[in-house]
N, CA, C, O and the ligand as a Tripos MOL2 file, in Angstrom:
@<TRIPOS>MOLECULE
protein
  273   271    69     0     0
PROTEIN
NO_CHARGES

@<TRIPOS>ATOM
      1 N          -5.5690   -6.1890   36.4600 N.3       1 MET1
      2 CA         -4.9500   -5.1980   35.3410 C.3       1 MET1
      3 C          -4.2790   -4.1510   35.9830 C.2       1 MET1
      4 O          -4.7940   -3.6460   36.9810 O.2       1 MET1
      5 N          -3.0700   -3.7030   35.5020 N.am      2 ALA2
      6 CA         -2.4820   -2.6660   36.3520 C.3       2 ALA2
      7 C          -3.1520   -1.4110   35.8360 C.2       2 ALA2
      8 O          -3.6110   -1.1490   34.7240 O.2       2 ALA2
      9 N          -3.0780   -0.7090   36.9570 N.am      3 LEU3
     10 CA         -3.7430    0.8470   36.7170 C.3       3 LEU3
     11 C          -2.6780    1.8230   37.1840 C.2       3 LEU3
     12 O          -1.7840    1.5650   37.9900 O.2       3 LEU3
     13 N          -2.8840    2.9210   36.5990 N.am      4 PRO4
     14 CA         -2.0130    4.0290   36.9720 C.3       4 PRO4
     15 C          -2.3390    4.7110   38.5860 C.2       4 PRO4
     16 O          -3.5080    4.9750   38.8670 O.2       4 PRO4
     17 N          -1.3160    4.9480   39.5210 N.am      5 LYS5
     18 CA         -1.7060    5.0930   40.7290 C.3       5 LYS5
     19 C          -2.3460    6.6870   40.8340 C.2       5 LYS5
     20 O          -3.2040    7.0730   41.6280 O.2       5 LYS5
     21 N          -1.7930    7.3150   39.9940 N.am      6 ARG6
     22 CA         -2.4430    9.0090   40.2210 C.3       6 ARG6
     23 C          -2.8740    9.2700   38.8870 C.2       6 ARG6
     24 O          -2.4460    8.5080   38.0200 O.2       6 ARG6
     25 N          -3.6990   10.2750   38.5250 N.am      7 ARG7
     26 CA         -3.9940   10.8450   37.4180 C.3       7 ARG7
     27 C          -2.9190   11.8900   37.0550 C.2       7 ARG7
     28 O          -2.3630   12.5480   37.9340 O.2       7 ARG7
     29 N          -2.6090   12.0450   35.6180 N.am      8 HIS8
     30 CA         -1.5540   12.9870   34.9270 C.3       8 HIS8
     31 C          -2.3130   14.3860   34.9530 C.2       8 HIS8
     32 O          -3.4570   14.6600   34.5900 O.2       8 HIS8
     33 N          -1.4690   15.0570   35.4110 N.am      9 SER9
     34 CA         -2.0360   16.5530   35.4720 C.3       9 SER9
     35 C          -2.3720   16.9410   33.8440 C.2       9 SER9
     36 O          -2.0340   16.2020   32.9190 O.2       9 SER9
     37 N          -3.1270   18.2840   33.6480 N.am     10 SER10
     38 CA         -3.3690   18.5030   32.2930 C.3      10 SER10
     39 C          -2.0920   19.1400   31.6610 C.2      10 SER10
     40 O          -1.8690   19.0840   30.4510 O.2      10 SER10
     41 N          -1.2320   19.7770   32.6050 N.am     11 THR11
     42 CA         -0.0840   20.2630   31.9700 C.3      11 THR11
     43 C           0.8150   18.9500   31.2930 C.2      11 THR11
     44 O           1.2740   18.8830   30.1520 O.2      11 THR11
     45 N           0.8970   17.9900   32.3400 N.am     12 ARG12
     46 CA          1.5630   16.9740   31.6950 C.3      12 ARG12
     47 C           0.9420   16.1080   30.5030 C.2      12 ARG12
     48 O           1.6920   15.4240   29.8060 O.2      12 ARG12
     49 N          -0.1720   16.1360   30.3190 N.am     13 GLN13
     50 CA         -1.0390   15.7480   29.4140 C.3      13 GLN13
     51 C          -0.4320   16.5460   28.0990 C.2      13 GLN13
     52 O           0.0980   15.9770   27.1450 O.2      13 GLN13
     53 N          -0.6090   17.9640   28.2320 N.am     14 ALA14
     54 CA         -0.3800   18.9440   27.2300 C.3      14 ALA14
     55 C           1.0990   18.9140   26.4900 C.2      14 ALA14
     56 O           1.3650   19.1320   25.3080 O.2      14 ALA14
     57 N           1.9570   18.5730   27.5740 N.am     15 LYS15
     58 CA          3.3610   18.4850   27.0750 C.3      15 LYS15
     59 C           3.6280   17.3150   26.2180 C.2      15 LYS15
     60 O           4.3740   17.3540   25.2400 O.2      15 LYS15
     61 N           2.8980   16.1300   26.6810 N.am     16 ARG16
     62 CA          3.0610   15.0580   25.8080 C.3      16 ARG16
     63 C           2.3760   15.1650   24.6390 C.2      16 ARG16
     64 O           2.8700   14.5560   23.6890 O.2      16 ARG16
     65 N           1.5160   15.6870   24.4750 N.am     17 ARG17
     66 CA          0.7200   16.1180   23.0580 C.3      17 ARG17
     67 C           1.3490   17.1950   22.2320 C.2      17 ARG17
     68 O           0.9690   17.3580   21.0720 O.2      17 ARG17
     69 N           2.1590   17.8400   22.6850 N.am     18 THR18
     70 CA          2.9080   18.8040   21.7490 C.3      18 THR18
     71 C           3.6170   18.2440   20.8850 C.2      18 THR18
     72 O           4.0640   19.0390   20.0590 O.2      18 THR18
     73 N           4.0100   16.8030   20.6830 N.am     19 HIS19
     74 CA          4.4140   15.7890   19.6390 C.3      19 HIS19
     75 C           3.5930   15.6100   18.7660 C.2      19 HIS19
     76 O           3.9940   15.3830   17.6250 O.2      19 HIS19
     77 N           2.1390   15.6650   19.0660 N.am     20 TYR20
     78 CA          1.0590   15.1460   18.3050 C.3      20 TYR20
     79 C           0.6430   16.3600   17.1800 C.2      20 TYR20
     80 O          -0.1680   17.2480   17.4390 O.2      20 TYR20
     81 N           1.3690   16.2200   15.8630 N.am     21 LYS21
     82 CA          0.9680   17.4800   14.9620 C.3      21 LYS21
     83 C           1.2010   17.0100   13.8700 C.2      21 LYS21
     84 O           2.1370   16.2340   13.6770 O.2      21 LYS21
     85 N           0.2220   17.4770   12.7770 N.am     22 LEU22
     86 CA          0.4650   16.8780   11.5110 C.3      22 LEU22
     87 C           1.7670   17.7260   10.7600 C.2      22 LEU22
     88 O           2.1590   18.8330   11.1300 O.2      22 LEU22
     89 N           2.3040   16.9800    9.6850 N.am     23 GLN23
     90 CA          3.3310   17.4800    8.9070 C.3      23 GLN23
     91 C           2.8850   17.6320    7.4410 C.2      23 GLN23
     92 O           2.2170   16.7490    6.9040 O.2      23 GLN23
     93 N           3.1770   18.5150    6.9310 N.am     24 ALA24
     94 CA          3.0220   18.7730    5.5320 C.3      24 ALA24
     95 C           3.7130   17.5640    4.6550 C.2      24 ALA24
     96 O           4.8350   17.1740    4.9750 O.2      24 ALA24
     97 N           3.0410   17.0000    3.5810 N.am     25 PRO25
     98 CA          3.6690   16.0320    2.9470 C.3      25 PRO25
     99 C           4.6600   16.6290    2.2030 C.2      25 PRO25
    100 O           4.3250   17.6130    1.5430 O.2      25 PRO25
    101 N           6.1350   16.1550    2.1440 N.am     26 SER26
    102 CA          6.9770   16.3730    1.2120 C.3      26 SER26
    103 C           6.9400   16.4130   -0.3290 C.2      26 SER26
    104 O           6.5400   15.3870   -0.8790 O.2      26 SER26
    105 N           7.2690   17.3600   -1.0290 N.am     27 VAL27
    106 CA          6.8290   17.4370   -2.3970 C.3      27 VAL27
    107 C           8.1700   17.7120   -3.2850 C.2      27 VAL27
    108 O           8.9250   18.6090   -2.9100 O.2      27 VAL27
    109 N           8.4020   17.1440   -4.1670 N.am     28 SER28
    110 CA          9.5120   17.6310   -5.0630 C.3      28 SER28
    111 C           9.0650   17.5710   -6.6340 C.2      28 SER28
    112 O           8.0130   17.0960   -7.0630 O.2      28 SER28
    113 N           9.9890   18.0950   -7.2910 N.am     29 GLU29
    114 CA          9.6790   18.3920   -8.7620 C.3      29 GLU29
    115 C          10.2220   17.3870   -9.5780 C.2      29 GLU29
    116 O          11.3870   17.0120   -9.4470 O.2      29 GLU29
    117 N           9.1990   16.7820  -10.6820 N.am     30 CYS30
    118 CA          9.4090   15.9290  -11.6210 C.3      30 CYS30
    119 C          10.4490   16.3460  -12.2240 C.2      30 CYS30
    120 O          10.4180   17.5630  -12.4100 O.2      30 CYS30
    121 N          11.7320   15.6170  -12.7630 N.am     31 PRO31
    122 CA         12.6980   16.3360  -13.4820 C.3      31 PRO31
    123 C          12.1240   16.2300  -15.0270 C.2      31 PRO31
    124 O          12.7280   16.8800  -15.8800 O.2      31 PRO31
    125 N          11.0950   15.5170  -15.3860 N.am     32 ARG32
    126 CA         10.7090   15.5340  -16.8370 C.3      32 ARG32
    127 C           9.7110   16.4310  -17.0740 C.2      32 ARG32
    128 O           9.9420   17.2860  -17.9280 O.2      32 ARG32
    129 N           8.4300   16.4410  -16.4020 N.am     33 CYS33
    130 CA          7.2970   17.2760  -16.4260 C.3      33 CYS33
    131 C           7.3820   18.6140  -15.6490 C.2      33 CYS33
    132 O           6.6650   19.5850  -15.8880 O.2      33 CYS33
    133 N           8.2130   18.5620  -14.8170 N.am     34 HIS34
    134 CA          8.4710   19.5900  -13.7020 C.3      34 HIS34
    135 C           6.9850   19.8550  -12.9190 C.2      34 HIS34
    136 O           6.6560   20.9760  -12.5340 O.2      34 HIS34
    137 N           6.2100   18.7430  -12.7600 N.am     35 ALA35
    138 CA          5.0910   18.7900  -12.0300 C.3      35 ALA35
    139 C           5.4840   18.3720  -10.6960 C.2      35 ALA35
    140 O           6.5140   17.7340  -10.4760 O.2      35 ALA35
    141 N           4.5300   18.7910   -9.6730 N.am     36 ALA36
    142 CA          4.7850   18.4780   -8.3060 C.3      36 ALA36
    143 C           4.5770   16.8210   -8.1460 C.2      36 ALA36
    144 O           3.5810   16.2510   -8.5910 O.2      36 ALA36
    145 N           5.4700   16.2570   -7.5690 N.am     37 ARG37
    146 CA          5.2780   14.5450   -7.2940 C.3      37 ARG37
    147 C           6.0910   14.4440   -5.8320 C.2      37 ARG37
    148 O           6.8990   15.2730   -5.4140 O.2      37 ARG37
    149 N           5.6640   13.2070   -5.1620 N.am     38 ARG38
    150 CA          6.2430   12.8940   -4.0910 C.3      38 ARG38
    151 C           7.5010   12.3410   -4.2310 C.2      38 ARG38
    152 O           7.5590   11.3740   -4.9910 O.2      38 ARG38
    153 N           8.7820   12.7880   -3.5650 N.am     39 PRO39
    154 CA          9.9530   11.8670   -3.6780 C.3      39 PRO39
    155 C           9.8610   10.7650   -3.7010 C.2      39 PRO39
    156 O           8.8570   10.3180   -3.1460 O.2      39 PRO39
    157 N          10.7290    9.8670   -4.2700 N.am     40 TYR40
    158 CA         10.9690    8.4060   -4.5870 C.3      40 TYR40
    159 C           9.5380    7.6220   -5.0860 C.2      40 TYR40
    160 O           9.3100    6.4210   -4.9420 O.2      40 TYR40
    161 N           8.5040    8.7800   -5.8040 N.am     41 HIS41
    162 CA          7.4790    8.0660   -6.0860 C.3      41 HIS41
    163 C           7.1870    8.3440   -7.8130 C.2      41 HIS41
    164 O           7.6190    9.3830   -8.3120 O.2      41 HIS41
    165 N           6.5600    7.5140   -8.5140 N.am     42 ILE42
    166 CA          6.3650    7.7450   -9.7590 C.3      42 ILE42
    167 C           5.4980    8.8750   -9.7850 C.2      42 ILE42
    168 O           4.6070    9.1620   -8.9870 O.2      42 ILE42
    169 N           5.9790    9.6470  -11.0910 N.am     43 CYS43
    170 CA          5.2640   10.9880  -11.3180 C.3      43 CYS43
    171 C           3.7080   10.5510  -11.7770 C.2      43 CYS43
    172 O           3.5190    9.5880  -12.5210 O.2      43 CYS43
    173 N           2.6390   11.3600  -11.2520 N.am     44 THR44
    174 CA          1.3510   10.8960  -11.4760 C.3      44 THR44
    175 C           1.0140   11.6030  -12.8440 C.2      44 THR44
    176 O           0.1610   11.0850  -13.5640 O.2      44 THR44
    177 N           1.5690   12.6200  -13.1860 N.am     45 SER45
    178 CA          1.2680   13.2910  -14.3890 C.3      45 SER45
    179 C           2.1090   12.7700  -15.8050 C.2      45 SER45
    180 O           1.7190   13.0280  -16.9440 O.2      45 SER45
    181 N           3.0500   12.1690  -15.5550 N.am     46 CYS46
    182 CA          3.8280   11.4610  -16.6800 C.3      46 CYS46
    183 C           4.0670   10.1680  -16.4770 C.2      46 CYS46
    184 O           4.3820    9.4700  -17.4400 O.2      46 CYS46
    185 N           3.9760    9.7040  -15.3880 N.am     47 GLY47
    186 CA          4.2310    8.0930  -15.0880 C.3      47 GLY47
    187 C           5.7150    7.7430  -15.1590 C.2      47 GLY47
    188 O           6.0600    6.5620  -15.1260 O.2      47 GLY47
    189 N           6.5660    8.6920  -15.2520 N.am     48 PHE48
    190 CA          7.9300    8.2660  -15.2540 C.3      48 PHE48
    191 C           8.7390    8.3530  -13.5940 C.2      48 PHE48
    192 O           8.5640    9.1900  -12.7080 O.2      48 PHE48
    193 N           9.5500    7.2830  -13.6180 N.am     49 TYR49
    194 CA         10.5240    7.4410  -12.4200 C.3      49 TYR49
    195 C          11.6680    6.7490  -12.8060 C.2      49 TYR49
    196 O          11.6220    5.6510  -13.3600 O.2      49 TYR49
    197 N          12.8570    7.4440  -12.4930 N.am     50 ASN50
    198 CA         14.3440    7.1060  -12.7320 C.3      50 ASN50
    199 C          14.5500    6.8370  -14.3830 C.2      50 ASN50
    200 O          15.1780    5.8600  -14.7890 O.2      50 ASN50
    201 N          13.9850    7.7580  -15.2130 N.am     51 GLY51
    202 CA         14.2600    8.0010  -16.3400 C.3      51 GLY51
    203 C          13.2900    7.0550  -17.1830 C.2      51 GLY51
    204 O          13.4800    7.0460  -18.3990 O.2      51 GLY51
    205 N          12.3380    6.3090  -16.6980 N.am     52 ARG52
    206 CA         11.8140    5.2090  -17.4420 C.3      52 ARG52
    207 C          10.1400    5.3140  -17.2330 C.2      52 ARG52
    208 O           9.6780    5.5100  -16.1090 O.2      52 ARG52
    209 N           9.3990    5.1880  -18.2480 N.am     53 GLN53
    210 CA          7.7920    4.9840  -17.9790 C.3      53 GLN53
    211 C           7.5920    3.9660  -17.2930 C.2      53 GLN53
    212 O           8.1230    2.9480  -17.7370 O.2      53 GLN53
    213 N           6.7900    3.8260  -16.0000 N.am     54 TRP54
    214 CA          6.3410    2.6810  -15.3920 C.3      54 TRP54
    215 C           4.6390    2.5480  -15.6600 C.2      54 TRP54
    216 O           4.0760    1.4550  -15.7130 O.2      54 TRP54
    217 N           4.1220    3.5140  -15.7750 N.am     55 VAL55
    218 CA          2.8320    3.4490  -15.8140 C.3      55 VAL55
    219 C           2.1770    4.4820  -16.7340 C.2      55 VAL55
    220 O           2.7670    5.5420  -16.9450 O.2      55 VAL55
    221 N           0.9730    4.2280  -17.3000 N.am     56 GLU56
    222 CA          0.1790    5.2930  -18.2990 C.3      56 GLU56
    223 C           0.0880    6.4390  -17.3730 C.2      56 GLU56
    224 O          -0.0210    6.2200  -16.1660 O.2      56 GLU56
    225 N           0.1290    7.7780  -17.8880 N.am     57 PRO57
    226 CA         -0.1980    9.0130  -17.2030 C.3      57 PRO57
    227 C          -1.7140    8.9210  -16.9630 C.2      57 PRO57
    228 O          -2.4520    8.2440  -17.6790 O.2      57 PRO57
    229 N          -2.1610    9.6890  -15.8430 N.am     58 LYS58
    230 CA         -3.5010    9.5680  -15.5570 C.3      58 LYS58
    231 C          -4.4450   10.2630  -16.5980 C.2      58 LYS58
    232 O          -5.5590    9.8840  -16.9570 O.2      58 LYS58
    233 N          -3.7350   11.3780  -17.0010 N.am     59 ALA59
    234 CA         -4.6470   12.3040  -18.1220 C.3      59 ALA59
    235 C          -5.0510   11.4400  -19.0610 C.2      59 ALA59
    236 O          -6.2070   11.6390  -19.4340 O.2      59 ALA59
    237 N          -4.2550   10.1740  -19.7840 N.am     60 GLN60
    238 CA         -4.6600    9.3690  -20.9170 C.3      60 GLN60
    239 C          -5.5740    8.5160  -20.4300 C.2      60 GLN60
    240 O          -6.4360    8.3210  -21.2870 O.2      60 GLN60
    241 N          -5.8040    7.8280  -19.2900 N.am     61 ARG61
    242 CA         -6.6710    6.7530  -18.9790 C.3      61 ARG61
    243 C          -7.8870    7.6400  -18.3050 C.2      61 ARG61
    244 O          -7.8840    8.7940  -17.8770 O.2      61 ARG61
    245 N          -8.8520    6.7190  -18.3740 N.am     62 GLY62
    246 CA        -10.1100    7.1460  -17.7750 C.3      62 GLY62
    247 C         -10.7680    8.4920  -18.2210 C.2      62 GLY62
    248 O         -10.1900    9.1460  -19.0890 O.2      62 GLY62
    249 N         -11.8670    8.9220  -17.7170 N.am     63 GLY63
    250 CA        -12.5670   10.0840  -18.0750 C.3      63 GLY63
    251 C         -13.1550    9.8190  -19.5380 C.2      63 GLY63
    252 O         -14.2370    9.2310  -19.5090 O.2      63 GLY63
    253 N         -12.6670   10.1300  -20.8180 N.am     64 THR64
    254 CA        -13.4090    9.8070  -21.7070 C.3      64 THR64
    255 C         -13.5170    8.3380  -22.2170 C.2      64 THR64
    256 O         -14.2720    8.1190  -23.1650 O.2      64 THR64
    257 N         -12.8500    7.3720  -21.6810 N.am     65 ALA65
    258 CA        -12.7520    6.0760  -21.9600 C.3      65 ALA65
    259 C         -14.0130    5.3580  -21.4840 C.2      65 ALA65
    260 O         -14.3450    4.2820  -21.9810 O.2      65 ALA65
    261 N         -14.7610    6.0020  -20.4510 N.am     66 ASP66
    262 CA        -15.9420    5.4510  -20.0890 C.3      66 ASP66
    263 C         -17.2530    5.6010  -20.8360 C.2      66 ASP66
    264 O         -18.2420    4.8690  -20.8090 O.2      66 ASP66
    265 N         -16.9810    6.9640  -21.6560 N.am     67 ALA67
    266 CA        -18.0480    7.3030  -22.5160 C.3      67 ALA67
    267 C         -18.1290    6.4760  -23.8290 C.2      67 ALA67
    268 O         -19.1700    6.3930  -24.4810 O.2      67 ALA67
    269 N         -16.9720    5.8730  -24.1720 N.am     68 ALA68
    270 CA        -17.0930    5.1990  -25.4330 C.3      68 ALA68
    271 C         -17.5380    3.7600  -25.3880 C.2      68 ALA68
    272 O         -17.6640    3.1200  -26.4330 O.2      68 ALA68
    273 ZN          6.4180   13.9470  -14.5040 Zn       69 ZN69
@<TRIPOS>BOND
     1     1     2 1
     2     2     3 1
     3     3     4 2
     4     3     5 am
     5     5     6 1
     6     6     7 1
     7     7     8 2
     8     7     9 am
     9     9    10 1
    10    10    11 1
    11    11    12 2
    12    11    13 am
    13    13    14 1
    14    14    15 1
    15    15    16 2
    16    15    17 am
    17    17    18 1
    18    18    19 1
    19    19    20 2
    20    19    21 am
    21    21    22 1
    22    22    23 1
    23    23    24 2
    24    23    25 am
    25    25    26 1
    26    26    27 1
    27    27    28 2
    28    27    29 am
    29    29    30 1
    30    30    31 1
    31    31    32 2
    32    31    33 am
    33    33    34 1
    34    34    35 1
    35    35    36 2
    36    35    37 am
    37    37    38 1
    38    38    39 1
    39    39    40 2
    40    39    41 am
    41    41    42 1
    42    42    43 1
    43    43    44 2
    44    43    45 am
    45    45    46 1
    46    46    47 1
    47    47    48 2
    48    47    49 am
    49    49    50 1
    50    50    51 1
    51    51    52 2
    52    51    53 am
    53    53    54 1
    54    54    55 1
    55    55    56 2
    56    55    57 am
    57    57    58 1
    58    58    59 1
    59    59    60 2
    60    59    61 am
    61    61    62 1
    62    62    63 1
    63    63    64 2
    64    63    65 am
    65    65    66 1
    66    66    67 1
    67    67    68 2
    68    67    69 am
    69    69    70 1
    70    70    71 1
    71    71    72 2
    72    71    73 am
    73    73    74 1
    74    74    75 1
    75    75    76 2
    76    75    77 am
    77    77    78 1
    78    78    79 1
    79    79    80 2
    80    79    81 am
    81    81    82 1
    82    82    83 1
    83    83    84 2
    84    83    85 am
    85    85    86 1
    86    86    87 1
    87    87    88 2
    88    87    89 am
    89    89    90 1
    90    90    91 1
    91    91    92 2
    92    91    93 am
    93    93    94 1
    94    94    95 1
    95    95    96 2
    96    95    97 am
    97    97    98 1
    98    98    99 1
    99    99   100 2
   100    99   101 am
   101   101   102 1
   102   102   103 1
   103   103   104 2
   104   103   105 am
   105   105   106 1
   106   106   107 1
   107   107   108 2
   108   107   109 am
   109   109   110 1
   110   110   111 1
   111   111   112 2
   112   111   113 am
   113   113   114 1
   114   114   115 1
   115   115   116 2
   116   115   117 am
   117   117   118 1
   118   118   119 1
   119   119   120 2
   120   119   121 am
   121   121   122 1
   122   122   123 1
   123   123   124 2
   124   123   125 am
   125   125   126 1
   126   126   127 1
   127   127   128 2
   128   127   129 am
   129   129   130 1
   130   130   131 1
   131   131   132 2
   132   131   133 am
   133   133   134 1
   134   134   135 1
   135   135   136 2
   136   135   137 am
   137   137   138 1
   138   138   139 1
   139   139   140 2
   140   139   141 am
   141   141   142 1
   142   142   143 1
   143   143   144 2
   144   143   145 am
   145   145   146 1
   146   146   147 1
   147   147   148 2
   148   147   149 am
   149   149   150 1
   150   150   151 1
   151   151   152 2
   152   151   153 am
   153   153   154 1
   154   154   155 1
   155   155   156 2
   156   155   157 am
   157   157   158 1
   158   158   159 1
   159   159   160 2
   160   159   161 am
   161   161   162 1
   162   162   163 1
   163   163   164 2
   164   163   165 am
   165   165   166 1
   166   166   167 1
   167   167   168 2
   168   167   169 am
   169   169   170 1
   170   170   171 1
   171   171   172 2
   172   171   173 am
   173   173   174 1
   174   174   175 1
   175   175   176 2
   176   175   177 am
   177   177   178 1
   178   178   179 1
   179   179   180 2
   180   179   181 am
   181   181   182 1
   182   182   183 1
   183   183   184 2
   184   183   185 am
   185   185   186 1
   186   186   187 1
   187   187   188 2
   188   187   189 am
   189   189   190 1
   190   190   191 1
   191   191   192 2
   192   191   193 am
   193   193   194 1
   194   194   195 1
   195   195   196 2
   196   195   197 am
   197   197   198 1
   198   198   199 1
   199   199   200 2
   200   199   201 am
   201   201   202 1
   202   202   203 1
   203   203   204 2
   204   203   205 am
   205   205   206 1
   206   206   207 1
   207   207   208 2
   208   207   209 am
   209   209   210 1
   210   210   211 1
   211   211   212 2
   212   211   213 am
   213   213   214 1
   214   214   215 1
   215   215   216 2
   216   215   217 am
   217   217   218 1
   218   218   219 1
   219   219   220 2
   220   219   221 am
   221   221   222 1
   222   222   223 1
   223   223   224 2
   224   223   225 am
   225   225   226 1
   226   226   227 1
   227   227   228 2
   228   227   229 am
   229   229   230 1
   230   230   231 1
   231   231   232 2
   232   231   233 am
   233   233   234 1
   234   234   235 1
   235   235   236 2
   236   235   237 am
   237   237   238 1
   238   238   239 1
   239   239   240 2
   240   239   241 am
   241   241   242 1
   242   242   243 1
   243   243   244 2
   244   243   245 am
   245   245   246 1
   246   246   247 1
   247   247   248 2
   248   247   249 am
   249   249   250 1
   250   250   251 1
   251   251   252 2
   252   251   253 am
   253   253   254 1
   254   254   255 1
   255   255   256 2
   256   255   257 am
   257   257   258 1
   258   258   259 1
   259   259   260 2
   260   259   261 am
   261   261   262 1
   262   262   263 1
   263   263   264 2
   264   263   265 am
   265   265   266 1
   266   266   267 1
   267   267   268 2
   268   267   269 am
   269   269   270 1
   270   270   271 1
   271   271   272 2
@<TRIPOS>SUBSTRUCTURE
     1 MET1         2 RESIDUE 1 A MET
     2 ALA2         6 RESIDUE 1 A ALA
     3 LEU3        10 RESIDUE 1 A LEU
     4 PRO4        14 RESIDUE 1 A PRO
     5 LYS5        18 RESIDUE 1 A LYS
     6 ARG6        22 RESIDUE 1 A ARG
     7 ARG7        26 RESIDUE 1 A ARG
     8 HIS8        30 RESIDUE 1 A HIS
     9 SER9        34 RESIDUE 1 A SER
    10 SER10       38 RESIDUE 1 A SER
    11 THR11       42 RESIDUE 1 A THR
    12 ARG12       46 RESIDUE 1 A ARG
    13 GLN13       50 RESIDUE 1 A GLN
    14 ALA14       54 RESIDUE 1 A ALA
    15 LYS15       58 RESIDUE 1 A LYS
    16 ARG16       62 RESIDUE 1 A ARG
    17 ARG17       66 RESIDUE 1 A ARG
    18 THR18       70 RESIDUE 1 A THR
    19 HIS19       74 RESIDUE 1 A HIS
    20 TYR20       78 RESIDUE 1 A TYR
    21 LYS21       82 RESIDUE 1 A LYS
    22 LEU22       86 RESIDUE 1 A LEU
    23 GLN23       90 RESIDUE 1 A GLN
    24 ALA24       94 RESIDUE 1 A ALA
    25 PRO25       98 RESIDUE 1 A PRO
    26 SER26      102 RESIDUE 1 A SER
    27 VAL27      106 RESIDUE 1 A VAL
    28 SER28      110 RESIDUE 1 A SER
    29 GLU29      114 RESIDUE 1 A GLU
    30 CYS30      118 RESIDUE 1 A CYS
    31 PRO31      122 RESIDUE 1 A PRO
    32 ARG32      126 RESIDUE 1 A ARG
    33 CYS33      130 RESIDUE 1 A CYS
    34 HIS34      134 RESIDUE 1 A HIS
    35 ALA35      138 RESIDUE 1 A ALA
    36 ALA36      142 RESIDUE 1 A ALA
    37 ARG37      146 RESIDUE 1 A ARG
    38 ARG38      150 RESIDUE 1 A ARG
    39 PRO39      154 RESIDUE 1 A PRO
    40 TYR40      158 RESIDUE 1 A TYR
    41 HIS41      162 RESIDUE 1 A HIS
    42 ILE42      166 RESIDUE 1 A ILE
    43 CYS43      170 RESIDUE 1 A CYS
    44 THR44      174 RESIDUE 1 A THR
    45 SER45      178 RESIDUE 1 A SER
    46 CYS46      182 RESIDUE 1 A CYS
    47 GLY47      186 RESIDUE 1 A GLY
    48 PHE48      190 RESIDUE 1 A PHE
    49 TYR49      194 RESIDUE 1 A TYR
    50 ASN50      198 RESIDUE 1 A ASN
    51 GLY51      202 RESIDUE 1 A GLY
    52 ARG52      206 RESIDUE 1 A ARG
    53 GLN53      210 RESIDUE 1 A GLN
    54 TRP54      214 RESIDUE 1 A TRP
    55 VAL55      218 RESIDUE 1 A VAL
    56 GLU56      222 RESIDUE 1 A GLU
    57 PRO57      226 RESIDUE 1 A PRO
    58 LYS58      230 RESIDUE 1 A LYS
    59 ALA59      234 RESIDUE 1 A ALA
    60 GLN60      238 RESIDUE 1 A GLN
    61 ARG61      242 RESIDUE 1 A ARG
    62 GLY62      246 RESIDUE 1 A GLY
    63 GLY63      250 RESIDUE 1 A GLY
    64 THR64      254 RESIDUE 1 A THR
    65 ALA65      258 RESIDUE 1 A ALA
    66 ASP66      262 RESIDUE 1 A ASP
    67 ALA67      266 RESIDUE 1 A ALA
    68 ALA68      270 RESIDUE 1 A ALA
    69 ZN69       273 GROUP 0 **** ****
């Protein structure tokens, strides 16, 4: 198996790792309920995307449904 001829210096390793960083997830506003949602995703608070309801909003399902 091929092996590296020489070890990389810690500076070279650090330079490579300057690109390893977390990015904050992008957030946009829902045009219907103005809640924060991910762009190009269904709004989790009202279930709407592109002017149409695709899923039931999260507040209406679950929670009290288990107690009944
Ligand atoms: Zn919404």
